[in-house]
ROMARGU-766143 format. One record per residue (C-alpha): residue in one letter; x, y, z; chain. Coordinates in steps of 0.2 Angstrom, whole numbers, plus 5000, padded with zeros to 4 digits. Each point is the difference from the previous one (the first is absolute). Example, Ala and Ser with C-alpha at 12.3 -4.5 7.8 and 13.67 -1.06 7.14 Angstrom:
! residues 2
NODE, code, u, v, w, unit
NODE, A, 5062, 4978, 5039, A
NODE, S, 5006, 5017, 4997, A
//
This chain:
! residues 175
NODE, code, u, v, w, unit
NODE, M, 4810, 5201, 4776, A
NODE, K, 5008, 4984, 4997, A
NODE, K, 5014, 5003, 5013, A
NODE, F, 4986, 5005, 5012, A
NODE, L, 4991, 4984, 4997, A
NODE, A, 5016, 4989, 5001, A
NODE, Y, 5004, 5008, 5017, A
NODE, F, 4983, 4998, 5006, A
NODE, L, 5000, 4981, 4995, A
NODE, Y, 5017, 4998, 5008, A
NODE, T, 4995, 5008, 5016, A
NODE, L, 4984, 4990, 5000, A
NODE, L, 5010, 4984, 4997, A
NODE, L, 5013, 5005, 5014, A
NODE, G, 4986, 5003, 5012, A
NODE, A, 4992, 4983, 4996, A
NODE, I, 5016, 4991, 5004, A
NODE, V, 5003, 5010, 5016, A
NODE, C, 4983, 4996, 5006, A
NODE, A, 5000, 4982, 4995, A
NODE, C, 5015, 4997, 5011, A
NODE, S, 4997, 4997, 5019, A
NODE, D, 5011, 4999, 5015, A
NODE, D, 4988, 4989, 5009, A
NODE, L, 5005, 4982, 4997, A
NODE, D, 4987, 4987, 5003, A
NODE, I, 5009, 4987, 5011, A
NODE, N, 4989, 4987, 5008, A
NODE, Q, 5006, 4994, 5017, A
NODE, V, 4985, 4990, 5005, A
NODE, Y, 4997, 4984, 4991, A
NODE, T, 4987, 4987, 5004, A
NODE, Y, 5006, 4983, 5005, A
NODE, D, 4994, 4983, 5005, A
NODE, L, 5006, 4985, 5010, A
NODE, V, 4998, 4984, 4989, A
NODE, C, 5002, 4983, 5009, A
NODE, M, 5000, 4982, 4995, A
NODE, P, 4986, 4989, 5007, A
NODE, V, 5003, 4995, 5018, A
NODE, Q, 4995, 4984, 5008, A
NODE, K, 4984, 5000, 5010, A
NODE, K, 5004, 4988, 5014, A
NODE, I, 5014, 5000, 5012, A
NODE, V, 5005, 4990, 5015, A
NODE, Q, 5007, 5007, 5016, A
NODE, G, 5019, 5003, 4998, A
NODE, E, 4999, 4999, 4981, A
NODE, T, 5006, 5014, 4989, A
NODE, A, 4991, 5007, 4985, A
NODE, E, 5009, 5009, 4986, A
NODE, I, 4993, 5016, 4992, A
NODE, R, 5008, 5005, 4984, A
NODE, C, 4997, 5019, 4996, A
NODE, Q, 5004, 5013, 4987, A
NODE, L, 4998, 5018, 5001, A
NODE, V, 4993, 5006, 4983, A
NODE, K, 5001, 5019, 4997, A
NODE, E, 4992, 5010, 4986, A
NODE, G, 5015, 5011, 4998, A
NODE, N, 5017, 5002, 5008, A
NODE, Y, 5005, 5014, 5011, A
NODE, E, 5018, 4999, 5007, A
NODE, Q, 4996, 5008, 5017, A
NODE, A, 4984, 4990, 5003, A
NODE, K, 5002, 4989, 5016, A
NODE, F, 4990, 4985, 5005, A
NODE, F, 4996, 4993, 5017, A
NODE, I, 4992, 4984, 5007, A
NODE, R, 4990, 4997, 5015, A
NODE, Y, 4988, 4986, 5005, A
NODE, F, 4986, 4997, 5013, A
NODE, Q, 4993, 4984, 5006, A
NODE, P, 4981, 5001, 5005, A
NODE, D, 4998, 4981, 5002, A
NODE, G, 5011, 4987, 5006, A
NODE, K, 5018, 5001, 5005, A
NODE, G, 5016, 4998, 4990, A
NODE, E, 5016, 5008, 4994, A
NODE, L, 5004, 5009, 4984, A
NODE, R, 5017, 5001, 4993, A
NODE, M, 5008, 5007, 4984, A
NODE, D, 5011, 4989, 4989, A
NODE, D, 5016, 5009, 5007, A
NODE, G, 4995, 4994, 5018, A
NODE, T, 4992, 5016, 5006, A
NODE, L, 4987, 4996, 5013, A
NODE, F, 4985, 5012, 4999, A
NODE, L, 4992, 5006, 5015, A
NODE, P, 4981, 5004, 4998, A
NODE, N, 4996, 5017, 4994, A
NODE, D, 5018, 5006, 4999, A
NODE, L, 5006, 5008, 4984, A
NODE, Y, 5015, 4993, 4991, A
NODE, P, 5009, 5006, 4985, A
NODE, L, 4997, 4990, 4984, A
NODE, N, 5015, 5001, 4989, A
NODE, R, 4996, 4987, 4986, A
NODE, T, 4985, 4998, 4989, A
NODE, T, 5001, 4981, 5000, A
NODE, F, 5000, 4992, 5017, A
NODE, R, 4994, 4985, 5010, A
NODE, L, 4991, 5000, 5017, A
NODE, Y, 5000, 4985, 5011, A
NODE, Y, 4985, 4998, 5012, A
NODE, T, 5002, 4987, 5014, A
NODE, S, 4985, 4994, 5009, A
NODE, L, 5000, 5000, 5019, A
NODE, T, 4983, 4994, 5004, A
NODE, T, 4986, 4988, 4995, A
NODE, D, 4987, 5013, 4996, A
NODE, Q, 4996, 5009, 4984, A
NODE, Q, 5013, 5013, 4996, A
NODE, V, 4998, 5016, 4990, A
NODE, I, 5014, 5013, 4996, A
NODE, D, 4998, 5017, 4991, A
NODE, V, 5015, 5006, 4991, A
NODE, Y, 5002, 5018, 4996, A
NODE, I, 5012, 5008, 4988, A
NODE, E, 5001, 5019, 5001, A
NODE, D, 5010, 5013, 4991, A
NODE, N, 5008, 5016, 5005, A
NODE, F, 4985, 5009, 4991, A
NODE, G, 4987, 4993, 5012, A
NODE, Q, 4993, 4986, 4988, A
NODE, V, 4996, 4984, 5008, A
NODE, V, 4996, 4982, 4992, A
NODE, Q, 4993, 4987, 5012, A
NODE, K, 5000, 4981, 4997, A
NODE, N, 4992, 4987, 5011, A
NODE, F, 5006, 4982, 5003, A
NODE, S, 4990, 4987, 5010, A
NODE, W, 5003, 4982, 5005, A
NODE, Q, 4990, 4986, 5008, A
NODE, N, 5007, 4988, 5012, A
NODE, D, 5005, 4983, 4991, A
NODE, N, 4997, 4987, 5013, A
NODE, G, 4996, 4986, 4988, A
NODE, E, 4983, 4996, 5007, A
NODE, E, 4990, 5007, 4986, A
NODE, D, 5009, 4989, 4987, A
NODE, N, 4995, 4984, 5010, A
NODE, E, 4982, 5005, 5000, A
NODE, E, 5000, 5003, 4982, A
NODE, D, 5008, 4983, 4996, A
NODE, E, 4987, 4991, 5011, A
NODE, F, 4986, 5009, 4991, A
NODE, S, 5007, 4996, 4983, A
NODE, Q, 5002, 4982, 5006, A
NODE, E, 4982, 4999, 5006, A
NODE, L, 4994, 5007, 4984, A
NODE, S, 5011, 4988, 4990, A
NODE, D, 4992, 4985, 5010, A
NODE, Y, 4983, 5007, 4997, A
NODE, D, 5002, 5002, 4982, A
NODE, Y, 5007, 4982, 4998, A
NODE, M, 4985, 4993, 5009, A
NODE, Q, 4988, 5010, 4989, A
NODE, F, 5010, 4994, 4985, A
NODE, Y, 4999, 4982, 5006, A
NODE, R, 4981, 5001, 5003, A
NODE, V, 4997, 5006, 4983, A
NODE, Q, 5012, 4988, 4991, A
NODE, R, 4995, 4984, 5009, A
NODE, P, 4982, 4999, 4993, A
NODE, L, 5007, 5004, 4983, A
NODE, L, 5013, 4987, 5001, A
NODE, A, 4987, 4987, 5005, A
NODE, M, 4989, 5004, 4985, A
NODE, D, 5014, 4998, 4988, A
NODE, S, 5005, 4983, 5006, A
NODE, P, 4996, 4986, 4989, A
NODE, C, 4995, 4989, 5016, A
NODE, V, 4986, 5012, 5004, A
NODE, E, 4983, 4994, 4992, A
//
């Protein structure tokens, strides 16, 4: 009976070990990712180039994952280049071989400009970032300076009106 019980336990243990092993490896190929960018200037002059510093941040690393970049410009007119000199054409797909890179946008108009940058992987995931610039023609700064100058003159006059009677009352010559 002891031998039967021992064989039964060995068989049960062996069966548990065989069933616990699985040939199905759980390999994750698709990881989420995001495009992180440094802050970008808000105003640009025609002919000026704005730098966009980017880094692709991935949740995991799968060696056969490939990334691609494309852009679209719904407003304005300009050129987008990669830091290696590659000039992007709107809506064309280009391979992205690095996780840290720089984009250079050159303004070709005096209007508001907007570009949408898309990063795609070979598994169909897409991340989109929007960048927009206003035309910097220098007129708004002058208007703000004139307004603050008028405000300063007004404040000075109000201060002068309030202080003048007080100064007169403190004077020893006033009776």
